[in-house]
C-alpha positions in Angstrom: 0.4 88.2 -3.1 0.7 84.7 -4.6 2.8 84.3 -7.7 0.7 83.4 -10.7 1.6 80.0 -11.8 2.1 79.6 -15.6 0.9 76.0 -15.9 2.5 73.7 -18.4 1.4 70.1 -18.8 3.2 67.5 -20.9 2.1 67.0 -24.4 2.5 63.2 -24.2 -0.8 61.6 -23.1 -0.1 57.8 -23.4 2.2 55.5 -21.4 5.8 55.1 -22.7 6.5 51.6 -24.0 9.1 49.6 -22.1 12.3 49.2 -24.0 14.7 46.5 -22.9 18.0 47.9 -21.7 21.4 47.0 -20.3 21.1 45.3 -16.9 17.6 43.9 -17.4 17.2 40.2 -16.7 15.1 38.1 -19.0 13.8 34.5 -18.5 14.0 32.2 -21.5 12.0 29.0 -21.1 11.5 26.0 -23.4 9.7 22.6 -23.0 12.1 19.6 -23.1 10.5 16.3 -24.1 12.2 13.0 -23.2 11.3 9.3 -23.7 12.2 6.7 -21.1 13.1 3.0 -21.8 9.4 2.0 -21.5 8.5 4.5 -24.3 6.7 6.9 -22.0 7.2 10.6 -22.7 7.8 13.2 -20.1 8.0 17.0 -20.5 9.7 19.5 -18.3 10.3 23.2 -18.5 13.9 24.3 -18.8 14.6 28.0 -18.2 17.6 30.3 -18.3 18.1 33.7 -16.8 19.5 36.1 -19.4 21.4 39.3 -18.4 21.4 42.0 -21.0 25.1 42.7 -21.4 26.8 46.1 -21.8 26.7 45.5 -25.6 22.9 45.0 -25.4 23.0 41.2 -26.1 21.8 38.1 -24.3 23.5 34.7 -24.7 21.1 31.8 -24.9 22.9 28.6 -24.1 22.7 26.2 -27.0 21.3 28.9 -29.3 23.7 31.9 -29.4 23.7 35.6 -28.9 20.9 37.9 -29.9 20.7 41.7 -29.5 17.6 42.9 -27.5 18.6 46.3 -26.2 16.2 49.1 -27.3 13.5 46.6 -28.3 10.0 46.0 -26.9 9.4 42.6 -25.4 7.4 41.5 -28.5 10.2 42.6 -30.8 12.8 40.7 -28.7 10.7 37.5 -28.9 10.6 37.9 -32.7 14.4 38.3 -32.8 14.8 35.1 -30.8 12.4 33.3 -33.1 14.4 34.3 -36.1 17.6 33.1 -34.5 16.0 29.7 -33.6 14.8 29.3 -37.2 18.3 30.1 -38.6 19.7 27.4 -36.2 17.0 24.9 -37.3 15.7 24.7 -33.7 12.1 24.5 -32.4 10.6 27.9 -31.8 8.3 26.9 -28.9 9.6 29.2 -26.1 8.7 31.9 -23.6 10.5 35.1 -23.0 9.7 37.4 -20.1 11.4 40.3 -18.2 11.9 39.2 -14.6 14.0 42.0 -13.3 13.8 45.6 -14.3 17.2 47.3 -13.9 17.9 49.5 -16.8 15.4 52.4 -16.3 14.2 54.4 -13.3 12.2 57.4 -12.2 12.5 59.6 -9.1 9.7 60.9 -6.8 10.2 63.5 -4.1 8.5 66.3 -2.2 6.2 66.5 0.7 3.4 64.2 -0.4 5.2 61.3 -1.9 7.5 58.6 -0.7 10.9 59.8 -1.7 12.9 57.4 -3.7 14.2 56.0 -7.0 11.8 53.5 -8.5 12.3 51.0 -11.4 10.4 51.8 -14.6 8.6 48.6 -15.6 6.0 47.4 -18.2 3.2 48.5 -15.8 2.2 52.1 -16.6 2.1 54.5 -13.7 0.0 57.6 -14.1 0.9 61.0 -12.6 -2.6 61.0 -11.0 -1.9 57.7 -9.2 1.5 59.1 -7.9 -0.2 62.2 -6.6 -3.3 60.7 -5.0 -1.8 57.4 -3.9 1.1 59.1 -2.0 -1.3 61.5 -0.3 -3.7 58.6 0.5 -6.8 60.8 -0.2 -6.6 64.1 -2.0 -9.7 65.9 -3.2 -9.9 68.8 -5.5 -10.8 71.0 -2.6 -7.7 69.8 -0.7 -5.5 70.4 -3.7 -6.7 74.0 -4.0 -6.7 74.9 -0.3 -3.2 73.5 0.3 -2.0 75.1 -2.9 -0.3 71.9 -4.0 1.8 72.1 -7.1 3.5 69.4 -9.2 6.9 69.8 -10.9 7.8 67.3 -13.5 11.3 67.3 -15.1 11.6 65.2 -18.2 14.9 65.5 -20.0 15.7 69.1 -20.6 12.0 70.1 -20.3 10.4 71.2 -17.0 6.6 71.1 -16.4 4.8 72.8 -13.5 1.1 72.8 -12.8 -1.3 72.7 -9.8 -2.5 69.4 -8.4 -6.0 70.6 -9.0 -5.4 71.0 -12.7 -4.0 67.5 -12.9 -6.9 66.0 -11.0 -9.4 67.8 -13.3 -7.8 66.4 -16.4 -9.8 63.6 -18.1 -6.8 62.5 -20.1 -4.2 60.4 -18.2 -0.6 61.5 -18.0 2.1 58.9 -17.2 5.5 58.8 -15.7 8.3 58.1 -18.2 11.7 56.6 -17.7 14.1 59.1 -16.3 11.4 61.4 -15.1 11.7 63.4 -11.8 8.3 64.0 -10.1 8.0 66.4 -7.2 5.0 67.5 -5.2 5.2 70.8 -3.4 3.0 73.0 -1.2 3.0 76.8 -1.0 6.2 78.1 0.5 8.0 74.8 0.2 11.3 75.5 -1.6 9.9 78.8 -2.6 11.9 80.4 -5.4 14.3 77.4 -5.6 14.4 75.4 -8.8 15.5 71.8 -8.9 19.3 71.5 -9.1 20.9 68.9 -11.3 23.7 67.0 -9.5 24.2 64.3 -12.1 27.9 63.7 -12.6 29.0 65.5 -9.4 30.7 64.2 -6.4 28.9 64.5 -3.0 31.1 67.4 -2.0 30.5 69.2 -5.3 26.7 68.7 -5.0 26.8 70.0 -1.4 28.7 73.2 -2.5 26.2 73.7 -5.3 23.2 73.4 -3.0 24.8 75.8 -0.5 25.4 78.4 -3.1 
């Protein structure tokens, strides 16, 4: 008979805020006003691409270094404002994240596009990952195909049926570092996900073979 699945859903219900990290690229833009010989004023936008260094800092030309790692975007803007004030400079600027490099999540299994995806400021729900990858997936399909979902978050592992997830009114979201797998009955039966972080390819291959 079919093994009874002990379903366990994450306790977290809301999206995880994006925290700026090492490797992210920010765009810092200011408006430069100039006056020509005739007295006419012109304005242009001057921007800089700022790479978050290994120490968590960005270096703004003409301003200085400011630590932004581990901060939300709004908090990083406040830190830049405080630095500009201390330098006696105008605080009219824009700061945005233009390249998300510091955080990722993994999707795999039979009903999703395998891969490593950047974690961004746009929340991604588990429901969207499940239904979007399968194109159309009804509750009846989820039950008849015996589709299960396995979510690994840090040291915690969650496993539940796709039907249970689709029936939930509350939204669950992917978090940075999550591994999300969609499985059908018989797929990898009895085999738990194997951690290969820190191993060489040969070591991982031997571990999987065993």
